[in-house]
C-alpha positions in Angstrom: 0.0 0.0 0.0 1.2 3.6 -0.7 2.5 5.1 2.4 1.4 8.4 3.9 2.9 11.5 2.2 5.5 13.2 4.5 5.9 17.0 4.6 8.3 18.3 2.0 10.3 21.4 1.4 10.9 22.6 -2.1 14.4 23.1 -3.4 16.0 22.7 0.0 19.5 21.4 -0.2 19.6 21.5 -4.0 22.8 22.8 -5.6 21.8 25.5 -8.0 24.0 26.4 -11.1 25.7 29.7 -11.1 23.4 31.9 -13.2 21.7 35.3 -12.7 20.1 36.4 -9.5 16.6 35.8 -10.8 17.5 32.3 -12.0 18.8 31.4 -8.5 15.6 32.5 -6.8 13.2 29.8 -5.8 9.8 29.4 -7.5 8.1 30.9 -4.4 10.2 34.1 -4.7 9.8 34.2 -8.5 6.0 34.2 -8.2 6.3 36.8 -5.4 8.5 39.0 -7.5 6.1 38.7 -10.4 3.1 39.6 -8.2 4.8 42.5 -6.6 6.0 43.7 -10.0 2.4 43.6 -11.3 1.1 45.4 -8.2 3.8 48.0 -8.6 3.0 48.6 -12.2 -0.7 48.9 -11.3 0.3 51.4 -8.6 2.4 53.4 -11.1 -0.4 53.4 -13.7 -3.0 54.3 -11.0 -0.8 57.1 -9.6 -0.1 58.4 -13.1 -3.8 58.4 -13.9 -4.7 60.0 -10.5 -2.1 62.7 -11.1 -3.2 63.3 -14.7 -6.9 63.6 -13.7 -5.8 65.9 -10.9 -4.0 68.1 -13.4 -7.1 67.9 -15.7 -9.3 68.8 -12.8 -7.1 71.8 -11.8 -7.1 73.0 -15.4 -10.9 72.6 -15.6 -11.3 74.3 -12.3 -9.3 77.3 -13.7 -11.6 77.3 -16.7 -14.7 77.0 -14.6 -13.4 79.9 -12.4 -12.7 81.9 -15.5 -16.2 81.0 -16.9 -17.7 81.9 -13.5 -16.1 85.3 -13.6 -17.4 85.9 -17.1 -20.9 84.8 -16.1 -20.7 87.0 -13.0 -19.7 90.0 -15.0 -22.6 89.5 -17.4 -25.1 88.9 -14.7 -23.8 91.9 -12.7 -24.2 94.0 -15.8 -27.7 92.7 -16.3 -28.6 93.4 -12.6 -27.1 96.8 -12.8 -29.0 97.5 -16.1 -32.3 96.6 -14.3 -31.3 99.0 -11.5 -30.8 101.7 -14.2 -34.3 100.9 -15.5 -35.7 101.3 -12.0 -33.8 104.5 -11.5 -35.2 105.7 -14.9 -38.8 105.1 -13.7 -38.0 106.7 -10.4 -36.7 109.8 -12.1 -39.7 110.0 -14.5 -42.1 109.7 -11.6 -40.4 112.0 -9.1 -38.0 114.1 -11.1 -35.4 113.7 -8.4 -31.9 114.3 -9.9 -30.4 111.8 -7.5 -31.7 109.1 -9.8 -29.8 110.8 -12.6 -26.5 110.5 -10.6 -27.3 106.9 -9.8 -28.0 106.2 -13.5 -24.6 107.7 -14.5 -22.8 105.6 -11.9 -24.6 102.4 -12.8 -23.8 102.9 -16.5 -20.2 103.2 -15.6 -20.5 100.0 -13.6 -22.1 98.3 -16.6 -19.3 99.5 -18.8 -16.8 98.1 -16.3 -18.6 94.8 -16.2 -18.7 94.5 -20.0 -15.0 95.3 -20.2 -14.4 92.6 -17.6 -16.5 90.2 -19.6 -14.8 91.1 -22.8 -11.4 90.5 -21.2 -12.7 87.1 -19.9 -14.2 86.1 -23.2 -12.5 82.9 -24.5 -13.0 83.4 -28.2 -13.9 86.0 -30.8 -17.5 85.0 -30.8 -18.0 85.8 -27.2 -16.0 89.0 -27.5 -18.3 90.0 -30.5 -21.3 89.2 -28.4 -20.0 91.4 -25.5 -19.3 94.2 -28.0 -22.9 93.9 -29.4 -24.2 94.0 -25.8 -22.1 97.1 -25.1 -23.5 98.7 -28.3 -27.0 98.0 -27.2 -26.3 99.4 -23.8 -24.9 102.5 -25.4 -28.0 102.9 -27.5 -30.2 102.5 -24.5 -28.0 104.9 -22.6 -28.5 107.6 -25.3 -32.2 107.1 -25.2 -32.2 107.5 -21.4 -30.1 110.7 -21.6 -32.6 112.1 -24.2 -35.4 111.3 -21.8 -33.7 113.2 -19.0 -33.2 116.2 -21.2 -36.8 116.1 -22.5 -38.1 115.7 -19.0 -37.1 119.2 -18.2 -39.4 120.6 -20.9 -42.0 118.0 -21.4 -42.3 115.2 -18.8 -45.1 113.5 -20.6 -43.1 113.2 -23.8 -40.2 111.9 -21.7 -42.5 109.3 -20.2 -43.8 108.3 -23.6 -40.2 108.0 -24.8 -39.4 105.7 -21.9 -42.4 103.5 -22.7 -41.6 103.2 -26.3 -38.0 103.9 -27.4 -36.3 103.2 -24.1 -38.2 100.0 -23.7 -37.4 98.9 -27.2 -33.7 99.7 -26.7 -33.8 97.9 -23.4 -35.3 94.8 -24.9 -32.7 94.7 -27.6 -29.7 94.6 -25.2 -31.6 92.4 -22.7 -32.1 89.7 -25.3 -28.4 89.9 -26.2 -27.3 89.9 -22.6 -29.7 87.1 -21.6 -28.5 84.9 -24.5 -24.8 85.5 -23.6 -25.5 84.8 -20.0 -27.5 81.6 -20.7 -24.7 80.4 -23.0 -22.0 81.2 -20.4 -24.1 79.7 -17.6 -24.6 76.5 -19.6 -20.8 76.3 -20.2 -20.3 77.0 -16.5 -22.7 74.2 -15.5 -21.0 71.8 -17.9 -17.6 72.7 -16.5 -18.9 72.3 -12.9 -20.4 68.9 -13.8 -17.2 67.8 -15.6 -15.2 68.8 -12.5 -17.5 66.8 -10.4 -17.1 63.8 -12.7 -13.4 64.2 -12.7 -13.4 64.3 -8.9 -15.6 61.1 -8.8 -13.3 59.5 -11.4 -10.3 60.2 -9.2 -12.0 58.8 -6.2 -13.1 55.7 -8.1 -9.6 55.4 -9.6 -8.1 55.5 -6.1 -10.5 52.9 -4.8 -10.0 50.7 -7.8 -6.2 51.1 -7.5 -6.3 50.0 -3.8 -8.7 47.2 -4.6 -6.7 46.0 -7.6 -3.4 46.0 -5.7 -5.1 44.2 -2.8 -6.7 41.7 -5.2 -3.4 41.2 -7.1 -1.5 40.6 -3.8 -4.2 38.1 -2.6 -4.3 36.2 -5.9 -0.5 36.2 -6.0 -0.3 34.9 -2.5 -2.9 32.2 -3.2 -1.2 31.3 -6.5 2.2 31.2 -4.8 0.9 28.9 -2.1 -0.9 26.6 -4.5 2.0 26.4 -7.1 4.8 26.0 -4.5 2.8 23.3 -2.7 2.1 21.4 -5.9 5.7 21.7 -7.1 6.9 20.6 -3.6 4.7 17.5 -3.9 6.0 16.7 -7.3 9.6 17.1 -6.1 8.9 14.9 -3.1 7.6 12.2 -5.5 10.6 12.5 -7.8 13.0 12.3 -4.8 11.1 9.2 -3.5 11.6 7.5 -6.9 15.2 8.6 -7.0 15.8 7.1 -3.6 14.2 3.8 -4.7 10.9 4.3 -2.9 8.2 3.3 -5.4 5.4 3.2 -2.8 5.2 7.0 -2.6 2.1 8.5 -4.3 1.7 12.2 -5.0 -1.8 13.4 -3.9 -4.2 14.5 -6.7 -6.3 17.3 -5.3 -7.2 19.4 -8.4 -7.9 19.1 -12.0 -5.1 21.3 -13.5 -1.8 20.4 -15.1 -0.3 19.7 -11.7 -2.9 17.0 -11.2 -2.0 15.6 -14.6 1.7 15.6 -13.6 0.9 13.9 -10.3 -1.2 11.2 -12.0 1.6 10.6 -14.6 4.2 10.3 -11.8 2.1 7.9 -9.8 1.5 5.8 -12.9 5.2 5.8 -13.6 6.0 4.7 -10.0 3.4 2.0 -10.3 4.8 0.8 -13.6 8.4 0.8 -12.3 7.2 -1.1 -9.2 5.6 -3.7 -11.5 8.7 -4.0 -13.6 11.0 -4.3 -10.6 8.7 -7.0 -9.1 8.8 -8.9 -12.5 12.6 -8.5 -12.6 12.9 -9.8 -9.0 10.7 -12.9 -9.9 12.7 -13.5 -13.1 16.0 -13.3 -11.2 14.7 -15.9 -8.7 13.8 -18.2 -11.6 17.1 -17.5 -13.3 18.9 -18.3 -10.0 17.1 -21.6 -9.8 17.9 -22.4 -13.4 21.6 -21.6 -13.0 21.7 -23.8 -9.9 20.1 -26.7 -11.9 22.5 -26.0 -14.8 25.4 -26.2 -12.3 24.1 -29.6 -11.1 23.7 -30.8 -14.7 27.3 -29.6 -15.5 28.6 -31.5 -12.4 26.8 -34.6 -13.6 28.3 -34.2 -17.0 31.8 -33.8 -15.5 31.3 -36.9 -13.4 30.1 -38.9 -16.3 33.0 -37.7 -18.4 35.4 -38.6 -15.7 34.0 -42.1 -15.5 34.0 -42.4 -19.3 37.7 -41.3 -19.3 38.5 -44.0 -16.7 36.7 -46.7 -18.7 38.4 -45.5 -21.8 41.7 -46.1 -20.0 40.7 -49.6 -19.1 39.6 -50.3 -22.7 42.9 -48.8 -24.0 44.9 -51.1 -21.7 42.9 -54.1 -22.9 43.4 -53.1 -26.5 47.2 -52.9 -25.9 47.1 -56.4 -24.4 45.2 -57.7 -27.4 47.7 -56.1 -29.7 50.6 -57.7 -27.8 48.8 -61.1 -27.9 48.2 -60.7 -31.7 51.9 -59.9 -32.1 52.8 -63.0 -30.1 50.5 -65.1 -32.3 52.1 -63.6 -35.4 55.5 -64.5 -34.1 54.4 -68.0 -33.3 53.0 -68.4 -36.8 56.3 -67.3 -38.2 58.2 -69.7 -36.0 55.8 -72.4 -37.0 56.6 -71.8 -40.6 60.3 -71.9 -39.9 59.7 -75.2 -38.0 57.9 -76.6 -41.0 60.7 -75.7 -43.3 63.2 -77.3 -40.9 61.1 -80.4 -40.9 61.3 -80.4 -44.7 65.0 -80.0 -44.6 65.8 -82.4 -41.9 63.5 -85.3 -41.1 66.0 -86.5 -38.5 64.9 -83.8 -36.3 61.2 -84.3 -37.0 60.3 -85.9 -33.7 62.0 -83.1 -31.8 60.4 -80.5 -34.0 57.0 -82.3 -33.5 57.5 -82.2 -29.8 58.4 -78.5 -29.8 55.5 -77.8 -32.1 53.2 -79.5 -29.7 54.5 -77.4 -26.8 54.4 -74.3 -28.8 50.9 -75.2 -30.0 49.8 -75.6 -26.4 51.2 -72.2 -25.6 49.5 -70.7 -28.6 46.2 -72.3 -27.5 46.6 -70.7 -24.0 47.4 -67.3 -25.6 44.4 -67.6 -27.9 42.3 -68.4 -24.9 43.5 -65.3 -23.2 42.9 -63.4 -26.4 39.2 -64.6 -26.3 39.0 -63.6 -22.7 40.5 -60.1 -23.5 38.0 -59.7 -26.4 35.2 -60.5 -24.0 36.5 -57.9 -21.5 36.7 -55.4 -24.4 33.1 -56.2 -25.2 32.2 -55.6 -21.5 34.0 -52.3 -21.5 32.4 -51.3 -24.8 29.0 -52.0 -23.2 29.9 -49.8 -20.3 31.0 -47.0 -22.7 27.7 -47.4 -24.5 25.8 -47.0 -21.3 27.9 -43.9 -20.4 27.2 -42.5 -23.8 23.5 -43.0 -23.4 23.6 -41.4 -19.9 25.6 -38.5 -21.3 23.0 -38.1 -24.1 20.2 -38.0 -21.6 22.1 -35.5 -19.5 22.7 -33.3 -22.6 19.0 -33.6 -23.4 18.0 -32.5 -19.9 20.6 -29.7 -20.1 19.0 -28.6 -23.4 15.5 -28.5 -21.8 16.8 -26.5 -18.8 18.6 -24.1 -21.2 15.3 -23.6 -23.1 13.6 -22.8 -19.8 16.3 -20.2 -19.0 15.4 -18.3 -22.1 17.8 -15.7 -23.5 20.4 -16.3 -20.8 20.5 -20.0 -21.5 21.2 -19.8 -25.3 24.9 -20.2 -24.8 24.5 -23.3 -22.6 22.0 -24.7 -25.1 24.7 -24.6 -27.7 27.1 -26.4 -25.4 24.5 -29.0 -24.4 23.9 -29.7 -28.1 27.6 -30.2 -28.7 27.7 -32.6 -25.7 24.7 -34.5 -27.1 26.4 -34.8 -30.5 29.6 -36.0 -28.8 27.6 -38.6 -26.8 26.0 -39.8 -30.0 29.4 -40.0 -31.7 30.7 -42.0 -28.7 27.8 -44.4 -29.0 28.5 -44.9 -32.7 32.2 -45.5 -32.0 31.5 -48.0 -29.3 29.1 -49.8 -31.7 32.0 -50.0 -34.2 34.3 -51.3 -31.4 31.7 -53.9 -30.4 31.5 -55.1 -34.0 35.3 -55.3 -34.2 35.5 -57.2 -30.9 32.9 -59.7 -32.2 35.0 -60.1 -35.3 38.1 -60.7 -33.2 36.2 -63.2 -31.1 35.2 -65.0 -34.3 38.7 -65.0 -35.6 40.0 -66.1 -32.2 37.6 -69.1 -32.2 38.8 -69.9 -35.7 42.5 -69.7 -34.5 41.7 -71.9 -31.5 40.1 -74.5 -33.8 43.1 -74.3 -36.1 45.5 -74.8 -33.2 43.5 -77.8 -32.2 43.9 -79.2 -35.6 47.7 -78.4 -35.5 47.8 -80.4 -32.2 46.1 -83.4 -33.9 48.4 -83.1 -36.9 51.5 -83.0 -34.6 50.2 -86.1 -32.8 49.8 -87.8 -36.1 53.4 -86.7 -37.0 54.6 -88.7 -34.1 52.6 -91.7 -35.1 52.9 -91.4 -38.8 56.4 -90.3 -39.9 55.6 -91.7 -43.3 53.0 -89.0 -43.9 55.4 -86.1 -42.9 55.3 -84.6 -46.4 51.6 -84.6 -46.6 51.4 -83.2 -43.0 54.0 -80.5 -43.9 51.8 -79.4 -46.8 48.7 -79.4 -44.7 50.6 -77.6 -41.9 51.8 -75.0 -44.4 48.3 -74.3 -45.5 47.1 -74.2 -42.0 50.0 -71.8 -41.0 49.1 -69.6 -43.9 45.4 -69.5 -42.8 46.5 -68.8 -39.3 48.8 -66.0 -40.5 45.9 -64.4 -42.3 43.7 -64.7 -39.2 46.5 -63.2 -37.1 46.8 -60.3 -39.6 43.1 -59.7 -39.4 43.3 -59.8 -35.6 46.1 -57.2 -35.8 43.9 -55.0 -37.9 41.0 -55.4 -35.5 43.2 -54.5 -32.6 44.4 -51.3 -34.4 40.7 -50.4 -35.0 40.0 -50.9 -31.4 42.9 -48.6 -30.5 41.6 -45.9 -32.9 38.1 -46.2 -31.6 39.3 -46.0 -28.0 41.2 -42.8 -29.0 38.0 -41.3 -30.4 36.2 -42.3 -27.2 38.9 -40.5 -25.2 38.6 -37.4 -27.4 34.8 -37.5 -26.9 35.2 -37.8 -23.1 37.6 -34.8 -23.2 35.0 -32.9 -25.2 32.3 -33.8 -22.7 34.6 -32.6 -19.9 35.3 -29.3 -21.7 31.6 -28.8 -22.3 30.8 -29.5 -18.6 33.4 -27.0 -17.6 31.9 -24.4 -20.0 28.5 -25.2 -18.7 29.8 -24.7 -15.1 31.3 -21.3 -16.1 28.0 -20.2 -17.7 26.2 -21.3 -14.6 28.6 -19.2 -12.4 28.1 -16.3 -14.8 24.4 -16.6 -14.5 24.7 -16.7 -10.7 26.7 -13.5 -10.8 24.1 -11.9 -13.1 21.4 -12.9 -10.7 23.3 -11.4 -7.8 23.7 -8.1 -9.7 19.9 -8.1 -10.6 19.0 -8.7 -7.0 21.3 -5.9 -5.9 19.6 -3.5 -8.3 16.1 -4.7 -7.3 17.0 -4.4 -3.6 17.4 -0.6 -4.0 13.7 -0.2 -4.7 10.7 -0.5 -2.3 7.7 -1.9 -4.1 
């Protein structure tokens, strides 16, 4: 089961390469620097906007103040003009000259207000409007002065002039003054409203700036915490895998790319654990196979040693047969010489017959030993055949075990096949030896029978000296036949020696194959040890 996740610390104890300062910073500080940089840029943008709107507000305030002074001058001129109209009526009603003085002062005030308005006018259109108002005021003023002069001589006519000409002149300038005042007032109201909007915008900008900076810091802090925690968990998982702990699992708590990385890392750990378990099981099976291979190799070596020992025995027997055959050949030669001496000197026939009888008895004993030796050779050959069959079975078992070992057992399978072929070659050689031995046994029986006949002939020589010539002829033929048998026996003994040499070579090949199989088994054991050492580094 995956173990509980321990607390981790990201990048602690990690040797960082020598690069720039920013590259050496941890991920936590990099995110913090990016967040603070964004917040600082927002502050700079906000402060710049706040200062710019402040400048705009100050400029607009100046314009509004200028506009307000212009409107005030026009309105003051309008109010003063109404006061002049009131003074005009007062004079026409009372005739008091004090009203005349007030009218003069008020017209001066109007002129000053119009001059002020003209100086405050922002464009030629307004200045032209002010000039037109001043012209209207001047025309009305001329009418009022005519009324005052006429009043001294004809008050009624002065009153009529006030009701007609003065009122008409007054309406003309009042329309112009009211239009200019309304236009300036509208501009003043728009400027005041704009100043209020700028003030509200500055306040909103300040609030948004504070909120944006606070939100950026909060989001940066949350993102920093989330990212560094996720990266720390990934690093912990990678370090666990690097240390050989494949039971560690990175927690998957979200649906973002970090969750995908955690899932991929967990799947990788699980896959590695499965692979390591498979390697461990395979190494156990390989260890068992190598041990069995070593046992088979030891069996082959023992069988080869026994085969070598039996081959030595067979070789000794073959040498003995060869010596016996040589002795028979020498006896046959001596027999021929004896026959020739019998032909040359019949005087010594009896002695020669006696010697021939003794030599024939010795030859019969030697042939008997030759038959026994050939029987022993047959027994040895049977033993070699049995060993070859056992070696063949061992090679077959070794081939089966090598097939079980798979790729690692291919080399041993080749060696086992060579051992099998050598065992089969040994079996064929021993079959050939067996046939030769059977041939020697047949020839030996023939030679024994011939020697028996020689003994009978020698006995007849003692009894029948008269038939010496016939016996010599018969003995010559018999000796020739015996010589041919001895020659065949000599050839058979040579074949036995050659076969025994092949059996010895085969035994040596089996021994070398067994040694090679033992070395392969040892190499497989070492490989298993290395695999187990690698697997032991991991916890699955």
